[in-house]
N, CA, C and O atoms as CSV, one atom per row, in Angstrom:
chain,resi,resn,atom,element,x,y,z
A,1,MET,N,N,15.445,-53.849,19.573
A,1,MET,CA,C,15.684,-53.978,20.955
A,1,MET,C,C,14.584,-54.809,21.608
A,1,MET,O,O,13.416,-54.681,21.244
A,2,LYS,N,N,14.944,-55.658,22.565
A,2,LYS,CA,C,13.938,-56.521,23.286
A,2,LYS,C,C,13.869,-55.964,24.687
A,2,LYS,O,O,14.883,-55.592,25.279
A,3,ILE,N,N,12.574,-55.908,25.246
A,3,ILE,CA,C,12.365,-55.381,26.524
A,3,ILE,C,C,11.519,-56.332,27.280
A,3,ILE,O,O,10.447,-56.688,26.790
A,4,VAL,N,N,11.929,-56.796,28.491
A,4,VAL,CA,C,11.164,-57.627,29.318
A,4,VAL,C,C,10.456,-56.605,30.310
A,4,VAL,O,O,11.090,-55.845,31.041
A,5,LEU,N,N,9.024,-56.677,30.249
A,5,LEU,CA,C,8.296,-55.798,31.161
A,5,LEU,C,C,7.763,-56.462,32.388
A,5,LEU,O,O,7.227,-57.567,32.307
A,6,ASP,N,N,7.889,-55.841,33.495
A,6,ASP,CA,C,7.261,-56.225,34.755
A,6,ASP,C,C,5.718,-55.979,34.585
A,6,ASP,O,O,5.348,-54.996,33.944
A,7,THR,N,N,4.870,-56.785,35.101
A,7,THR,CA,C,3.416,-56.573,35.002
A,7,THR,C,C,2.989,-55.196,35.556
A,7,THR,O,O,2.041,-54.601,35.044
A,8,ASN,N,N,3.643,-54.708,36.545
A,8,ASN,CA,C,3.244,-53.356,37.017
A,8,ASN,C,C,3.669,-52.326,36.038
A,8,ASN,O,O,2.958,-51.330,35.911
A,9,VAL,N,N,4.754,-52.454,35.327
A,9,VAL,CA,C,5.069,-51.358,34.307
A,9,VAL,C,C,4.045,-51.475,33.113
A,9,VAL,O,O,3.642,-50.466,32.533
A,10,PHE,N,N,3.659,-52.695,32.784
A,10,PHE,CA,C,2.678,-52.796,31.653
A,10,PHE,C,C,1.450,-52.171,31.973
A,10,PHE,O,O,0.951,-51.422,31.133
A,11,ILE,N,N,0.819,-52.383,33.182
A,11,ILE,CA,C,-0.346,-51.846,33.642
A,11,ILE,C,C,-0.226,-50.294,33.761
A,11,ILE,O,O,-1.111,-49.566,33.313
A,12,SER,N,N,0.816,-49.838,34.334
A,12,SER,CA,C,1.057,-48.424,34.492
A,12,SER,C,C,1.087,-47.795,33.043
A,12,SER,O,O,0.471,-46.758,32.796
A,13,GLY,N,N,1.782,-48.424,32.160
A,13,GLY,CA,C,1.796,-47.870,30.783
A,13,GLY,C,C,0.425,-47.680,30.086
A,13,GLY,O,O,0.236,-46.795,29.251
A,14,ILE,N,N,-0.519,-48.566,30.480
A,14,ILE,CA,C,-1.832,-48.504,29.958
A,14,ILE,C,C,-2.699,-47.424,30.635
A,14,ILE,O,O,-3.499,-46.778,29.959
A,15,PHE,N,N,-2.568,-47.239,31.831
A,15,PHE,CA,C,-3.502,-46.287,32.638
A,15,PHE,C,C,-2.844,-44.940,32.982
A,15,PHE,O,O,-3.530,-43.966,33.291
A,16,PHE,N,N,-1.527,-44.902,32.925
A,16,PHE,CA,C,-0.827,-43.551,33.345
A,16,PHE,C,C,0.151,-43.228,32.386
A,16,PHE,O,O,0.416,-44.029,31.490
A,17,GLY,N,N,0.782,-42.013,32.490
A,17,GLY,CA,C,1.732,-41.581,31.541
A,17,GLY,C,C,3.141,-41.918,32.019
A,17,GLY,O,O,3.318,-42.879,32.766
A,18,GLY,N,N,4.132,-41.158,31.610
A,18,GLY,CA,C,5.488,-41.362,32.050
A,18,GLY,C,C,6.171,-42.393,31.251
A,18,GLY,O,O,5.666,-42.807,30.207
A,19,PRO,N,N,7.416,-42.870,31.745
A,19,PRO,CA,C,8.184,-43.848,31.075
A,19,PRO,C,C,7.481,-45.098,30.549
A,19,PRO,O,O,7.673,-45.508,29.405
A,20,PRO,N,N,6.595,-45.739,31.488
A,20,PRO,CA,C,5.897,-46.942,31.078
A,20,PRO,C,C,5.057,-46.682,29.757
A,20,PRO,O,O,5.042,-47.485,28.824
A,21,SER,N,N,4.381,-45.518,29.764
A,21,SER,CA,C,3.553,-45.178,28.650
A,21,SER,C,C,4.478,-45.062,27.372
A,21,SER,O,O,4.093,-45.538,26.304
A,22,GLN,N,N,5.625,-44.467,27.478
A,22,GLN,CA,C,6.468,-44.298,26.355
A,22,GLN,C,C,6.989,-45.593,25.863
A,22,GLN,O,O,7.156,-45.736,24.651
A,23,ILE,N,N,7.274,-46.591,26.729
A,23,ILE,CA,C,7.648,-47.869,26.287
A,23,ILE,C,C,6.616,-48.518,25.468
A,23,ILE,O,O,6.939,-49.073,24.417
A,24,LEU,N,N,5.358,-48.486,25.886
A,24,LEU,CA,C,4.292,-49.020,25.146
A,24,LEU,C,C,4.048,-48.352,23.816
A,24,LEU,O,O,3.662,-48.972,22.825
A,25,LYS,N,N,4.288,-47.077,23.844
A,25,LYS,CA,C,4.209,-46.229,22.622
A,25,LYS,C,C,5.295,-46.723,21.506
A,25,LYS,O,O,5.014,-46.856,20.314
A,26,SER,N,N,6.432,-46.947,22.011
A,26,SER,CA,C,7.506,-47.418,21.225
A,26,SER,C,C,7.192,-48.842,20.689
A,26,SER,O,O,7.556,-49.172,19.560
A,27,TRP,N,N,6.581,-49.595,21.425
A,27,TRP,CA,C,6.167,-51.043,21.123
A,27,TRP,C,C,5.107,-50.935,19.967
A,27,TRP,O,O,5.194,-51.649,18.968
A,28,ARG,N,N,4.137,-50.044,20.136
A,28,ARG,CA,C,3.120,-49.856,19.035
A,28,ARG,C,C,3.637,-49.409,17.804
A,28,ARG,O,O,3.078,-49.677,16.741
A,29,GLN,N,N,4.746,-48.695,17.887
A,29,GLN,CA,C,5.363,-48.188,16.583
A,29,GLN,C,C,6.450,-49.076,16.067
A,29,GLN,O,O,7.198,-48.711,15.161
A,30,SER,N,N,6.536,-50.298,16.676
A,30,SER,CA,C,7.469,-51.386,16.289
A,30,SER,C,C,8.918,-50.918,16.524
A,30,SER,O,O,9.806,-51.376,15.804
A,31,LYS,N,N,9.181,-50.098,17.422
A,31,LYS,CA,C,10.622,-49.527,17.674
A,31,LYS,C,C,11.191,-50.524,18.668
A,31,LYS,O,O,12.417,-50.631,18.713
A,32,VAL,N,N,10.443,-51.258,19.463
A,32,VAL,CA,C,10.985,-52.188,20.459
A,32,VAL,C,C,10.119,-53.434,20.366
A,32,VAL,O,O,8.987,-53.364,19.889
A,33,ARG,N,N,10.628,-54.564,20.811
A,33,ARG,CA,C,9.793,-55.827,20.924
A,33,ARG,C,C,9.696,-56.050,22.467
A,33,ARG,O,O,10.684,-55.977,23.198
A,34,ILE,N,N,8.410,-56.333,22.919
A,34,ILE,CA,C,8.270,-56.728,24.290
A,34,ILE,C,C,8.373,-58.261,24.344
A,34,ILE,O,O,7.764,-58.953,23.529
A,35,VAL,N,N,9.113,-58.766,25.266
A,35,VAL,CA,C,9.302,-60.176,25.457
A,35,VAL,C,C,8.653,-60.631,26.803
A,35,VAL,O,O,8.898,-59.983,27.820
A,36,LEU,N,N,7.949,-61.569,26.840
A,36,LEU,CA,C,7.259,-62.103,28.110
A,36,LEU,C,C,7.710,-63.492,28.415
A,36,LEU,O,O,8.125,-64.262,27.548
A,37,THR,N,N,7.608,-63.792,29.728
A,37,THR,CA,C,7.914,-65.218,30.153
A,37,THR,C,C,6.729,-65.894,30.617
A,37,THR,O,O,5.710,-65.246,30.856
A,38,GLU,N,N,6.778,-67.160,30.767
A,38,GLU,CA,C,5.455,-67.844,31.267
A,38,GLU,C,C,5.078,-67.350,32.609
A,38,GLU,O,O,3.890,-67.302,32.929
A,39,GLN,N,N,6.068,-66.963,33.451
A,39,GLN,CA,C,5.840,-66.568,34.777
A,39,GLN,C,C,5.056,-65.159,34.842
A,39,GLN,O,O,4.187,-64.905,35.676
A,40,ILE,N,N,5.482,-64.322,33.871
A,40,ILE,CA,C,4.718,-63.006,33.768
A,40,ILE,C,C,3.387,-63.206,33.233
A,40,ILE,O,O,2.467,-62.532,33.697
A,41,ILE,N,N,3.164,-64.074,32.290
A,41,ILE,CA,C,1.705,-64.359,31.700
A,41,ILE,C,C,0.847,-64.976,32.732
A,41,ILE,O,O,-0.347,-64.677,32.730
A,42,GLU,N,N,1.318,-65.822,33.635
A,42,GLU,CA,C,0.612,-66.499,34.624
A,42,GLU,C,C,0.290,-65.403,35.717
A,42,GLU,O,O,-0.337,-65.709,36.731
């Protein structure tokens, strides 16, 4: 599964719990793939 994360969701997943944290946990376990655009990276 591919997921496009908003910057706020990514930051929330790093510093707080809840669904954003669960998304990052799934990414670390290679259950999902995070896809970024140039606009998000900038």
